[in-house]
N, C-alpha and C positions, 0 to 999 in steps of 0.2 A: 146144311153142309157148306153152302156158300158163305154163310156168316162166319163159320169157323175158319175157313180159308182167308176171308177178309181180315179176321182178327189176327191170324198168324202173320199175314202180310203187314198189317199195321204194327204189330210188335217187332217184326223184323226190321221195318223201316225205322222205328223209334230206336231200336238197338243199334242200327247202323249210324244214325244221326248222333247217338250218344257216344259211339265208339270213335268217330272221326276226331273230335278234339283230344281225346285221350291218346290216339295214335299220333297226332301232330305233336303233342307235348312229349311223348316218348321219343319220337324222332329227333326233336330238338335236343332232348337230354342226351341221347346217344351221340349226336353230332358234337355237342359241347364236350362230352367225355373224350371222344376221339381227338378233338382239337387239343385238349389239355394233355392227353397222352402223347400226341404228336409233338407238342412243345417240350415235354420232358425228354422224349427221344432225341429231339434236335439238340437240346442242351447237352445230353450225354455224348452225342456225336461231335459237337463242337469242342467239348473238353478233351475227347479222345484225339481229335485232330491236333489240338494244341500239344498234347503229350507226344504224339508221333512226330510232329515237326520239331519238337525239342530234342527228341531222341535222334532224329536225323541230323541235327546240328552236330552231335557227337561223331556220327559217321563221316559227315562232310568235313569235319575238323581234322580228320586223319588224311585227307586228300591235300596234295600240294595247293598252296594259295592260288596260283595262276589257273589251275584246273577247276577248283571248287568255288571260285568267286561268284559265278552265276547261281550255282546251287545255294550258296549261303544267302544270297540276296532273295531268292525265291522262298527260302525257309524262314526268313525274318518277317514273318507275317502275323506275329502275335497281335498287332494292332487290328488287323483285319478280323481275326477271331474275336477279339474284344468287342469290335464294332458289331459283329454278328450276334454276340451275346447281349449287347445293349439293345439291338433291334428285337431280339427275342423277348427281352424284358418288356419292351414297349408293347409287343403283341400280348404278352401275359396281362399287362395292365389294361389293355383294351378288352380282353376277355373278362377280367374281373369287373370292369365298369359296365360293359355292354352285353356280356354273354347272356345274361338273364332276359334281356329285352330284344336281342338281335333276332332277326328273322332266320328261318331255317336255311334259306338260300345263302344268306351272308355267312352263316357258320360253315356251310359246305364249301363256299368259295375260299374262306380262310383256311379250312382244312386242306383243300386241294393245293393252295399256294404253299402251305407249309410242307406238304408231302413232296411237292416238286423241288423245293429248296433242299429238303432232306436228301432226296435221291441224288441231286447234283453234288452235294457235299460228300455223301457216301461214296459216289463214284470217284471223286477226286481223292478221297482218303484211300480208297482201294489202289488207285494208281500210285499214290505216294508210298504206300506200304510195299507195293511191288517194286517200285524204283529203289526204295530203300534197301530191300533185300538184294537186288541186283548190284547196287552200289557197294553194299557191304561185302558181297562176294568178290567183286572186282577189286575193291580196296585191299582186302585181305590177300588176294592173289598177287597184287602189285607189291605189297609189303614183303611177302614171302620171296618174290622174285628179286626185289631190291636187296634183300639180305644175302642172296646168292651171288650178286654182282660184285666185281672187284670195287674197292673203295674209290678208285679214280673215276669210275663211271657213274657213281651215285650222285643224285641231285643234292645240292646243298639246301639245308632247311632254310626257309624264308622267315 
């Protein structure tokens, strides 16, 4: 009976020792997949940010120049989005070159950094969309109000 228990324990230990490398490889593979998916999501977010900023230019364009100057300058950030896309491309190149040999903790660190950057940009995009909706409402109200004012009180177009 003791021999059978010892055999079961030995087989269990052998099975555990065989399972550890498989588990590590599977963990690395999952981390690499999450990293690549995160990069794809970041790219979509950056492209959506660029689209929203461009759409906001149209809204800000309806605001008088003296009022909308700061907003226009803030929205003229295509270079920053382009730089972020270039940085993302560099990360993708790192993944393609080193992803297969990177240690699990390196992949997890890269995944965490990408997730933090994505969260920051997503929060900024949400604020941009909210501000855009408010600005659009305010601009439309101002346009409607200006249409009701006598011509002598209207602002001259710049």
